[in-house]
C-alpha positions as CSV (number, residue, x, y, z in Angstrom):
1,M,0.0,0.0,0.0
2,F,1.3,3.4,-1.0
3,K,1.4,6.5,1.3
4,V,-0.6,9.4,-0.2
5,I,0.5,13.0,0.1
6,Y,-1.3,16.0,-1.3
7,A,-0.1,19.1,-3.0
8,N,-1.1,22.3,-1.2
9,E,-3.2,23.5,-4.2
10,L,-5.3,20.3,-4.1
11,Y,-7.3,21.6,-1.2
12,N,-8.4,24.7,-3.2
13,D,-9.3,22.4,-6.1
14,I,-11.6,20.3,-3.9
15,Q,-13.1,23.3,-2.0
16,N,-13.9,25.1,-5.2
17,A,-15.6,22.0,-6.7
18,V,-17.5,21.3,-3.5
19,D,-18.8,24.9,-3.3
20,F,-19.8,24.8,-7.0
21,Y,-21.8,21.5,-6.6
22,N,-23.4,22.7,-3.3
23,S,-24.6,25.8,-5.1
24,R,-26.3,23.5,-7.7
25,A,-28.0,21.0,-5.4
26,K,-28.0,20.4,-1.7
27,G,-25.6,17.5,-0.7
28,L,-24.0,17.3,-4.2
29,G,-20.7,18.8,-2.9
30,V,-20.7,16.0,-0.2
31,R,-21.2,13.4,-2.9
32,F,-18.3,14.9,-4.9
33,F,-16.0,14.8,-1.9
34,K,-16.9,11.2,-1.0
35,T,-16.2,10.2,-4.7
36,V,-12.7,11.8,-4.4
37,K,-12.0,9.9,-1.2
38,I,-13.1,6.6,-2.7
39,Q,-11.1,7.0,-5.8
40,T,-8.0,8.2,-3.8
41,S,-8.3,4.8,-2.0
42,E,-8.3,3.0,-5.4
43,I,-5.2,4.9,-6.4
44,Q,-3.6,3.9,-3.2
45,S,-4.2,0.2,-3.7
46,N,-3.5,0.2,-7.5
47,A,-1.0,3.1,-8.1
48,F,0.3,1.9,-11.5
49,G,-3.1,0.8,-12.7
50,F,-4.1,4.1,-14.3
51,Q,-3.0,5.8,-17.5
52,V,0.1,8.0,-17.8
53,R,-1.0,11.2,-19.5
54,Y,1.8,13.8,-19.0
55,A,5.4,12.7,-18.6
56,D,5.1,10.8,-15.3
57,V,1.6,12.1,-14.3
58,R,-1.1,9.5,-14.1
59,C,-4.8,10.3,-14.3
60,I,-8.0,8.7,-13.1
61,P,-11.4,10.2,-14.0
62,L,-14.0,10.6,-11.2
63,Y,-17.1,8.5,-11.3
64,K,-20.2,10.6,-12.3
65,F,-18.3,14.0,-12.2
66,P,-16.4,15.6,-15.0
67,Y,-13.2,15.8,-13.0
68,T,-9.9,13.9,-13.2
69,I,-7.4,13.2,-10.4
70,H,-3.8,13.8,-11.5
71,Y,-1.0,12.1,-9.5
72,R,2.6,10.9,-9.5
73,V,3.9,7.7,-8.2
74,I,7.2,8.0,-6.3
75,A,8.3,4.3,-6.3
76,D,11.5,4.9,-4.3
77,T,9.5,6.1,-1.3
78,N,6.4,4.1,-1.9
79,T,4.5,7.4,-2.1
80,I,1.7,8.8,-4.3
81,M,1.6,12.6,-4.7
82,I,-1.8,13.8,-5.8
83,I,-1.1,17.0,-7.7
84,A,-4.6,18.2,-8.8
85,I,-8.2,17.5,-9.2
86,F,-9.5,19.4,-12.2
87,C,-12.7,19.8,-14.2
88,D,-12.3,18.2,-17.6
89,F,-13.7,21.3,-19.2
90,Q,-10.9,23.5,-18.0
91,N,-7.8,24.3,-20.0
92,P,-5.0,21.9,-18.9
93,E,-2.5,24.7,-19.3
94,T,-3.9,26.3,-16.1
95,W,-2.2,23.8,-14.0
96,A,1.1,23.4,-16.0
97,D,3.1,25.0,-13.1
98,R,2.2,22.1,-10.8
99,L,4.1,19.7,-13.0
100,K,7.4,21.4,-12.2
């Protein structure tokens, strides 16, 4: 099992999405957050099981939400670094700085 660490910006990604979904329907933000937690657990147990999209960044789409979790596997330390959770409709260039 891999240890999961989170980029500082990730918390803003999640909060913005939760706020957006809560403004659309009561409880939808909670469902979004629970989905993120469930799929983070999937990444933790199967880190190499998802597609590499950008250099060494792997991605997993969220169930029922148009968002993708972007992460790196650091095999030397048995760690997963979750870099971002972005809406699939956003320009991917907006988070290019996080890849550095």
